[in-house]
N, C-alpha and C positions, 0 to 999 in steps of 0.2 A: 292629094297624094297618093302611089297611087299603090296596088294592093303593095306590093315585092316591102316598100317599105311601113304597109299596116303596122300598128304596131301588134303583137299579140297579147291576150289576155286571156286564152282558153289553160282551165288547169283539165288537163287529161286524167281521168279518173279508168285507173284497169281490176279489171276483175274486183269491185267490191260486192260487200257481203251487203244483208241490208242495213245493220249495224254504222258499215262506213259512209254507203247511201246516205241517211239519212241525214249524218255528221256533218256530212259534209257540204248535206243541198241548202244544210240549216245556215249555215255560212255565205254561200253561194247566196242564200235568200237577198241577207241582210248588206250583203257587200255589191250593188250593180256592179256594171262594167265587168265583171266578171265572170264568162259565160263556164259550164261545166260540159264536158265530154267524157259520159260515159260511156266504156269498153270495153268489150271482151273478146276481141282481137284475140289471134293465137300461132297466124303464120309471121313472119318477121316483115312482108311485105304492108302485109292489115296494123303497124305495131307501127312500122316505121310511118305510116297513110294517119296515122289517129295522132304521130309525136308531129307532125308535121303541124301542125296549125298551133301547136302548145306553145304556153312558156314553158310552165312545170308538169310534173306529172306524180303525183297519188297513185303506187299499185298496193292491194291488199291481194297478201300474203298468207293468208288466216287461211285457206280455204286447201291455196294450188302450190308450192313456195314451189316446186320446181318451175312452173311452169312462170311465178313471179319473177321467182330468177334470170330467167333468160328476156323477158320482156326488161326488168331491170337496166340487163350490160346495155342493151340498144337505149335504152330511155338514158343508160346516162353518155354515152360517147355520144347523141344527136342534142341533146338541150343542156350538160354536163352536170356533174356530180352532184352540184352546191342547188340544182334545180327539179333537183328527183326525191322519193321520198317513198318507205315501202313502208305500211302499213300491220301491222299483225294487233290479232286478240290472241295470240296462241304463241309461245317458245317454240321458238328453233331456232338452236345454235348456231346450226353450219350457216343461214340467211341469215343470223344476222351479223356473224363475221362476214359474210363478203361484204353484203352491205357497206359498213365499219371499215372494210377496205378502201373502199371504192367512194374512200371519203364523204359517204349522205349519209343522209338522218334515216335511222331508222325509232320509229315510233309506235308507244304499243299503247293499246287504245284497250276500253273508247276512251275518250278527249275532253273537255268540258271545249265551250269555247273560245276560253282567255285559250290557250292551246293553239285552237284551233287559228284565232285569228294574229300569234304570234306568228306561227306559222306558212303562213300562208307572204305575209306581210315581209319576210326575214328570204320563204323561197320567192316572190313576186321578182322584191330587189335584185335577186343572185341571178335571176331571168332574166330583167331588161341591160344587166349588163352582161351575158355569154351572148346576149344576142348581138351587141357593140364588141365584143373583142373575140367573139366567137368561143363558143364550149369548150370546157375544159379536160382535160384524161388523170 
């Protein structure tokens, strides 16, 4: 199998606070084969590079919703809206509206292990379909 046909199993985690990082790391430790890539990339080229190896992306909008919105838009375009979710522990109405208008998930945290399992199973299935069909807009 060549590198270009190798299935992607990485989860891109952008801008995570300690709470989100702890929750997602706990999930990946019990699910071998799914690598977690943590990034605080701010520039479009850097964000594209992080997303290039990802099957799905999870962005934390808790501390910097504006930066998260920019990266979210890029992730939804690059991976497909169903392969991207925004997590937050604080209410931000405009971010919620923006994410939901793009038909992605907005997650209010913290979340328990069962919710993470369901979320990643759903997103990774969508990620597999998106790689075969191309991202949806």
